[in-house]
C-alpha positions as CSV (number, residue, x, y, z in Angstrom):
1,X,91.3,193.8,191.3
2,X,88.9,192.9,194.1
3,X,85.3,193.7,193.9
4,X,84.7,192.9,197.6
5,X,85.5,194.9,200.7
6,X,87.1,193.0,203.6
7,X,88.0,193.9,207.2
8,X,91.4,195.1,206.1
9,X,89.9,197.7,203.8
10,X,87.7,199.1,206.6
11,X,90.8,199.0,209.0
12,X,92.9,201.0,206.6
13,X,90.0,203.4,205.8
14,X,89.7,204.1,209.6
15,X,93.5,204.9,209.7
16,X,93.0,207.4,206.8
17,X,90.0,209.0,208.6
18,X,92.1,209.4,211.7
19,X,94.8,211.1,209.7
20,X,92.2,213.4,208.1
21,X,90.7,214.2,211.5
22,X,94.1,215.4,212.6
23,X,94.2,217.5,209.4
24,X,91.0,219.2,210.5
25,X,92.7,220.1,213.9
26,X,95.7,221.5,212.0
27,X,93.4,223.7,209.9
28,X,91.7,225.0,213.0
29,X,95.1,225.8,214.5
30,X,96.2,227.6,211.4
31,X,92.9,229.7,211.3
32,X,93.4,230.5,215.0
33,X,96.9,231.7,214.4
34,X,95.9,233.7,211.4
35,X,98.2,231.8,209.1
36,X,97.3,232.5,205.4
37,X,96.8,229.2,203.7
38,X,95.3,228.9,200.2
39,X,93.0,226.0,201.0
40,X,91.4,226.0,197.6
41,X,94.9,225.7,196.0
42,X,95.6,222.8,198.3
43,X,92.5,220.9,197.3
44,X,93.1,221.7,193.6
45,X,96.6,220.3,193.8
46,X,96.1,217.4,196.2
47,X,92.4,216.6,196.3
48,X,89.8,216.6,199.0
49,X,89.5,214.5,202.2
50,X,87.2,211.5,202.1
51,X,83.5,212.2,202.5
52,X,81.6,211.8,205.8
53,X,79.9,208.6,204.8
54,X,80.5,204.9,204.9
55,X,83.4,203.5,202.9
56,X,81.2,201.3,200.7
57,X,79.3,204.4,199.6
58,X,82.4,206.2,198.2
59,X,85.1,203.7,197.3
60,X,85.6,202.5,193.7
61,X,84.9,198.8,194.1
62,X,86.5,198.1,190.7
63,X,89.8,199.4,192.1
64,X,89.8,199.1,195.9
65,X,93.5,199.0,196.4
66,X,94.1,202.0,194.0
67,X,91.4,204.1,195.6
68,X,92.7,203.6,199.2
69,X,96.3,204.3,198.0
70,X,95.1,207.5,196.4
71,X,93.4,208.6,199.6
72,X,96.7,208.0,201.5
73,X,98.7,210.0,199.0
74,X,96.3,212.9,199.1
75,X,96.2,213.0,202.8
76,X,100.0,212.9,203.1
77,X,100.4,215.7,200.6
78,X,97.8,217.9,202.4
79,X,99.5,217.4,205.8
80,X,102.9,218.3,204.4
81,X,101.4,221.4,202.7
82,X,99.7,222.6,205.9
83,X,102.7,222.1,208.1
84,X,105.0,223.9,205.6
85,X,102.8,227.0,205.5
86,X,102.4,227.1,209.3
87,X,106.1,226.8,209.9
88,X,107.0,229.2,207.0
89,X,104.6,231.7,208.5
90,X,106.6,231.6,211.8
91,X,109.2,229.0,212.7
92,X,108.2,229.2,216.4
93,X,104.8,227.8,215.4
94,X,106.3,224.3,215.6
95,X,106.1,224.3,219.4
96,X,102.3,225.0,219.3
97,X,101.9,222.6,216.5
98,X,103.4,219.9,218.7
99,X,100.6,220.6,221.2
100,X,98.0,220.2,218.4
101,X,99.5,216.7,217.7
102,X,99.6,215.8,221.4
103,X,96.0,216.9,221.9
104,X,94.9,214.7,219.0
105,X,96.9,211.7,220.3
106,X,95.2,212.1,223.6
107,X,91.8,212.5,222.0
108,X,92.2,209.3,220.0
109,X,93.7,207.3,222.9
110,X,91.3,208.4,225.7
111,X,88.4,206.0,224.8
112,X,90.9,203.1,224.8
113,X,92.4,203.7,228.2
114,X,93.6,200.6,230.1
115,X,95.9,199.9,233.1
116,X,97.1,196.5,232.0
117,X,98.8,196.8,228.7
118,X,102.1,195.3,227.7
119,X,104.3,197.3,225.3
120,X,103.3,194.8,222.5
121,X,99.6,195.4,223.3
122,X,100.1,199.1,223.0
123,X,102.0,198.8,219.7
124,X,99.2,196.7,218.2
125,X,96.6,199.3,219.3
126,X,98.8,202.1,217.9
127,X,99.0,200.2,214.6
128,X,95.2,200.5,214.3
129,X,95.6,204.3,214.0
130,X,99.1,205.1,212.6
131,X,99.1,205.7,208.9
132,X,102.2,203.9,207.5
133,X,101.3,203.2,203.9
134,X,99.3,200.2,202.6
135,X,99.3,196.9,204.5
136,X,101.7,195.5,201.9
137,X,104.2,198.3,202.6
138,X,106.2,196.5,205.2
139,X,108.6,199.1,206.7
140,X,108.9,198.1,210.3
141,X,111.6,195.8,211.7
142,X,111.5,194.8,215.4
143,X,114.6,194.9,217.5
144,X,113.3,193.9,220.9
145,X,110.0,192.6,222.2
146,X,109.5,191.5,225.8
147,X,107.3,192.5,228.8
148,X,109.3,195.7,229.5
149,X,109.9,197.0,226.0
150,X,109.2,196.7,222.3
151,X,111.6,198.5,220.0
152,X,111.6,198.9,216.2
153,X,113.0,200.9,213.4
154,X,111.8,201.8,209.9
155,X,113.7,200.2,207.0
156,X,112.5,203.0,204.7
157,X,110.5,206.1,204.8
158,X,107.1,206.2,203.0
159,X,106.5,209.8,203.7
160,X,109.6,211.6,202.3
161,X,108.5,211.9,198.7
162,X,105.4,213.9,199.7
163,X,107.3,216.3,202.0
164,X,110.1,216.7,199.5
165,X,107.7,217.6,196.8
166,X,105.9,220.1,198.9
167,X,109.3,221.6,200.0
168,X,109.6,220.9,203.7
169,X,112.1,218.7,205.6
170,X,110.9,215.3,206.5
171,X,112.2,215.8,210.0
172,X,109.1,217.8,210.8
173,X,106.9,214.9,210.0
174,X,108.6,212.7,212.5
175,X,109.0,215.4,215.1
176,X,105.3,216.0,215.1
177,X,104.3,212.3,214.7
178,X,106.5,211.4,217.7
179,X,104.6,213.9,219.8
180,X,101.3,212.3,218.7
181,X,102.5,208.8,219.5
182,X,104.0,209.7,222.9
183,X,100.7,211.3,223.9
184,X,98.6,208.4,222.5
185,X,100.7,205.8,224.3
186,X,100.8,207.5,227.7
187,X,97.0,208.1,227.4
188,X,96.4,204.4,226.6
189,X,98.3,203.3,229.8
190,X,100.1,205.7,232.2
191,X,102.6,203.0,232.9
192,X,103.9,203.1,229.3
193,X,106.0,205.7,227.5
194,X,107.3,206.2,224.0
195,X,111.0,206.8,223.5
196,X,113.1,207.7,220.5
197,X,116.8,207.1,220.2
198,X,117.9,209.7,217.6
199,X,121.0,208.7,215.7
200,X,120.0,211.0,212.8
201,X,118.2,214.1,213.9
202,X,117.3,215.1,210.3
203,X,115.7,211.7,209.6
204,X,117.6,211.4,206.3
205,X,118.5,207.9,207.2
206,X,115.4,206.8,209.0
207,X,116.7,203.3,209.7
208,X,119.2,204.7,212.2
209,X,116.6,205.9,214.6
210,X,115.1,203.5,217.1
211,X,111.6,203.8,218.5
212,X,110.4,202.1,221.7
213,X,107.4,201.6,223.8
214,X,108.6,201.1,227.4
215,X,107.0,199.9,230.6
216,X,108.0,202.4,233.3
């Protein structure tokens, strides 16, 4: 196991922090809606978010890969836990929760605005923020890549186990993340949009659904 931190570790840590920043916004929304969530139980079961200090001051340098993997797992569990309680409280909360994800996508994308991005450029920027496992977890297969569109699908789902264990359908993960991505992409460049071709609305077979960033 490596004793040295490299750029890829800071890159992944920033993705985790982005995911945790969204968690903070979800918690604020739950509090505003008066949703009763046992936060202490959540932290007891799934651990706390990373601390507000540099990576090198909190990571276990004797197990860099394991520490980062553990932070991803904890963050995934906490998001599933929060979304479950918010939706169980009132199923109509999903619509307002979509707005929380959209607002966060816009917040993250705003400092990066450009008017000259290709779909590929936008995908590469998106990949700096979207938490999709560890760098070695290769789940994306590209189906098209040209000046007008980049399309891809996922060959497997890295998130299902967390949502299954918490007791909520994985479809909510993708419904909400799609809103985040769409907002992020359109904020990056107003000439781009994010589209999803749904062949499986429940996301049970994730490889059947096609995701695209399109120049409009």
